BALOBA-1460 file (C-alpha; in Angstrom, 3 decimals):
// residues 125
<rec num="1" residu="x" x="0.000" y="0.000" z="0.000"/>
<rec num="2" residu="x" x="1.157" y="3.542" z="-0.766"/>
<rec num="3" residu="x" x="-0.221" y="6.990" z="0.080"/>
<rec num="4" residu="x" x="0.353" y="9.922" z="-2.296"/>
<rec num="5" residu="x" x="0.242" y="13.666" z="-1.557"/>
<rec num="6" residu="x" x="0.719" y="16.287" z="-4.294"/>
<rec num="7" residu="x" x="2.018" y="19.829" z="-3.840"/>
<rec num="8" residu="x" x="3.432" y="22.734" z="-5.854"/>
<rec num="9" residu="x" x="0.373" y="23.943" z="-7.737"/>
<rec num="10" residu="x" x="-0.581" y="27.598" z="-8.007"/>
<rec num="11" residu="x" x="-1.853" y="30.460" z="-10.144"/>
<rec num="12" residu="x" x="0.564" y="31.677" z="-12.824"/>
<rec num="13" residu="x" x="0.512" y="33.574" z="-16.105"/>
<rec num="14" residu="x" x="0.906" y="31.950" z="-19.503"/>
<rec num="15" residu="x" x="4.537" y="31.133" z="-20.251"/>
<rec num="16" residu="x" x="5.482" y="30.628" z="-16.603"/>
<rec num="17" residu="x" x="6.813" y="27.466" z="-14.960"/>
<rec num="18" residu="x" x="5.738" y="25.303" z="-12.038"/>
<rec num="19" residu="x" x="7.263" y="22.251" z="-10.391"/>
<rec num="20" residu="x" x="4.824" y="19.753" z="-8.938"/>
<rec num="21" residu="x" x="5.834" y="17.211" z="-6.319"/>
<rec num="22" residu="x" x="4.247" y="14.020" z="-5.050"/>
<rec num="23" residu="x" x="5.376" y="12.617" z="-1.718"/>
<rec num="24" residu="x" x="4.768" y="8.914" z="-1.161"/>
<rec num="25" residu="x" x="4.581" y="7.004" z="2.080"/>
<rec num="26" residu="x" x="4.763" y="3.264" z="2.433"/>
<rec num="27" residu="x" x="7.143" y="0.503" z="1.515"/>
<rec num="28" residu="x" x="8.579" y="-0.614" z="-1.815"/>
<rec num="29" residu="x" x="8.285" y="2.735" z="-3.599"/>
<rec num="30" residu="x" x="10.690" y="1.454" z="-6.251"/>
<rec num="31" residu="x" x="8.187" y="-1.288" z="-7.195"/>
<rec num="32" residu="x" x="5.646" y="1.221" z="-8.567"/>
<rec num="33" residu="x" x="5.027" y="2.662" z="-11.991"/>
<rec num="34" residu="x" x="4.294" y="6.368" z="-11.398"/>
<rec num="35" residu="x" x="2.310" y="8.848" z="-13.434"/>
<rec num="36" residu="x" x="0.692" y="12.271" z="-13.600"/>
<rec num="37" residu="x" x="-2.880" y="12.894" z="-14.739"/>
<rec num="38" residu="x" x="-4.970" y="16.050" z="-14.867"/>
<rec num="39" residu="x" x="-8.653" y="16.897" z="-14.848"/>
<rec num="40" residu="x" x="-10.264" y="20.169" z="-15.868"/>
<rec num="41" residu="x" x="-13.807" y="21.113" z="-14.773"/>
<rec num="42" residu="x" x="-16.394" y="19.156" z="-16.730"/>
<rec num="43" residu="x" x="-13.724" y="17.067" z="-18.463"/>
<rec num="44" residu="x" x="-12.447" y="13.525" z="-18.131"/>
<rec num="45" residu="x" x="-9.199" y="12.846" z="-16.322"/>
<rec num="46" residu="x" x="-6.407" y="12.659" z="-18.897"/>
<rec num="47" residu="x" x="-2.897" y="11.268" z="-19.007"/>
<rec num="48" residu="x" x="0.058" y="13.655" z="-18.736"/>
<rec num="49" residu="x" x="3.214" y="11.592" z="-18.151"/>
<rec num="50" residu="x" x="4.529" y="8.331" z="-16.721"/>
<rec num="51" residu="x" x="7.882" y="7.074" z="-15.479"/>
<rec num="52" residu="x" x="9.171" y="3.532" z="-15.046"/>
<rec num="53" residu="x" x="10.211" y="1.916" z="-11.764"/>
<rec num="54" residu="x" x="13.868" y="2.579" z="-12.508"/>
<rec num="55" residu="x" x="13.242" y="6.124" z="-13.694"/>
<rec num="56" residu="x" x="14.990" y="5.379" z="-16.981"/>
<rec num="57" residu="x" x="11.945" y="5.246" z="-19.269"/>
<rec num="58" residu="x" x="9.392" y="8.058" z="-19.650"/>
<rec num="59" residu="x" x="6.175" y="8.542" z="-21.602"/>
<rec num="60" residu="x" x="4.386" y="11.817" z="-22.349"/>
<rec num="61" residu="x" x="1.093" y="12.962" z="-23.774"/>
<rec num="62" residu="x" x="1.560" y="14.723" z="-27.119"/>
<rec num="63" residu="x" x="0.242" y="18.029" z="-25.814"/>
<rec num="64" residu="x" x="2.962" y="18.334" z="-23.130"/>
<rec num="65" residu="x" x="5.972" y="16.719" z="-24.809"/>
<rec num="66" residu="x" x="8.829" y="19.209" z="-24.976"/>
<rec num="67" residu="x" x="7.350" y="21.347" z="-22.201"/>
<rec num="68" residu="x" x="6.963" y="18.975" z="-19.229"/>
<rec num="69" residu="x" x="9.517" y="16.647" z="-17.626"/>
<rec num="70" residu="x" x="8.692" y="13.805" z="-15.256"/>
<rec num="71" residu="x" x="11.264" y="12.505" z="-12.767"/>
<rec num="72" residu="x" x="11.441" y="10.430" z="-9.598"/>
<rec num="73" residu="x" x="13.704" y="10.239" z="-6.570"/>
<rec num="74" residu="x" x="13.454" y="6.679" z="-5.290"/>
<rec num="75" residu="x" x="15.756" y="7.409" z="-2.348"/>
<rec num="76" residu="x" x="13.271" y="9.990" z="-1.024"/>
<rec num="77" residu="x" x="10.007" y="8.446" z="-2.272"/>
<rec num="78" residu="x" x="9.197" y="11.502" z="-4.372"/>
<rec num="79" residu="x" x="7.767" y="12.096" z="-7.854"/>
<rec num="80" residu="x" x="8.118" y="15.409" z="-9.726"/>
<rec num="81" residu="x" x="6.667" y="17.137" z="-12.762"/>
<rec num="82" residu="x" x="8.527" y="20.156" z="-14.116"/>
<rec num="83" residu="x" x="6.121" y="22.228" z="-16.209"/>
<rec num="84" residu="x" x="7.476" y="24.949" z="-18.497"/>
<rec num="85" residu="x" x="5.805" y="27.260" z="-21.018"/>
<rec num="86" residu="x" x="2.445" y="26.813" z="-19.355"/>
<rec num="87" residu="x" x="-0.692" y="27.539" z="-21.352"/>
<rec num="88" residu="x" x="-4.223" y="28.411" z="-20.200"/>
<rec num="89" residu="x" x="-5.366" y="25.000" z="-21.439"/>
<rec num="90" residu="x" x="-3.027" y="23.407" z="-18.873"/>
<rec num="91" residu="x" x="-5.366" y="24.629" z="-16.138"/>
<rec num="92" residu="x" x="-6.555" y="21.577" z="-14.208"/>
<rec num="93" residu="x" x="-6.344" y="19.606" z="-11.001"/>
<rec num="94" residu="x" x="-3.173" y="17.530" z="-11.266"/>
<rec num="95" residu="x" x="-2.997" y="14.067" z="-9.709"/>
<rec num="96" residu="x" x="-0.118" y="11.695" z="-9.136"/>
<rec num="97" residu="x" x="-0.833" y="7.999" z="-9.469"/>
<rec num="98" residu="x" x="0.915" y="4.688" z="-8.851"/>
<rec num="99" residu="x" x="0.571" y="1.026" z="-9.772"/>
<rec num="100" residu="x" x="2.671" y="-1.762" z="-8.303"/>
<rec num="101" residu="x" x="4.630" y="-4.161" z="-10.476"/>
<rec num="102" residu="x" x="3.505" y="-2.628" z="-13.770"/>
<rec num="103" residu="x" x="6.386" y="-2.758" z="-16.214"/>
<rec num="104" residu="x" x="4.710" y="-1.129" z="-19.211"/>
<rec num="105" residu="x" x="4.410" y="2.662" z="-19.355"/>
<rec num="106" residu="x" x="0.646" y="3.046" z="-19.199"/>
<rec num="107" residu="x" x="-1.385" y="6.110" z="-20.195"/>
<rec num="108" residu="x" x="-4.641" y="4.487" z="-19.098"/>
<rec num="109" residu="x" x="-5.991" y="5.831" z="-15.798"/>
<rec num="110" residu="x" x="-7.696" y="2.509" z="-15.072"/>
<rec num="111" residu="x" x="-4.274" y="0.846" z="-14.819"/>
<rec num="112" residu="x" x="-3.321" y="2.909" z="-11.758"/>
<rec num="113" residu="x" x="-4.531" y="1.630" z="-8.392"/>
<rec num="114" residu="x" x="-3.378" y="4.477" z="-6.122"/>
<rec num="115" residu="x" x="-4.110" y="8.203" z="-6.390"/>
<rec num="116" residu="x" x="-3.352" y="11.415" z="-4.549"/>
<rec num="117" residu="x" x="-5.942" y="14.104" z="-3.811"/>
<rec num="118" residu="x" x="-4.610" y="16.517" z="-6.428"/>
<rec num="119" residu="x" x="-2.999" y="19.962" z="-6.603"/>
<rec num="120" residu="x" x="-4.573" y="22.842" z="-8.536"/>
<rec num="121" residu="x" x="-2.757" y="24.487" z="-11.443"/>
<rec num="122" residu="x" x="-4.320" y="27.625" z="-12.891"/>
<rec num="123" residu="x" x="-2.791" y="29.440" z="-15.876"/>
<rec num="124" residu="x" x="-4.143" y="32.869" z="-16.774"/>
<rec num="125" residu="x" x="-3.923" y="34.533" z="-20.182"/>
């Protein structure tokens, strides 16, 4: 079992940067595939990025590739999402997610068993 808590969201202007963090508690953090998803009001939760257990392999949604970078610190049980060149359409509640012993980089929210409560990102124009 793992508990996830996101932080780092805020209100920024278009073109600005934010760094989101997800602190995990529990054992065997290294055994989990980790990912970021986001959900805007009235919209379905959508995939943003995922990172493998080792941290070597990454996967990104097309709309964030080149702007966002996912990383993990297994020694400190922490997941990060560096977001640059933010756009108003990036406005959403951002969630971190985890799934144990999943070796494929999944973009499907149903593949993730554990979720944080989310951190709000708002980008003004």
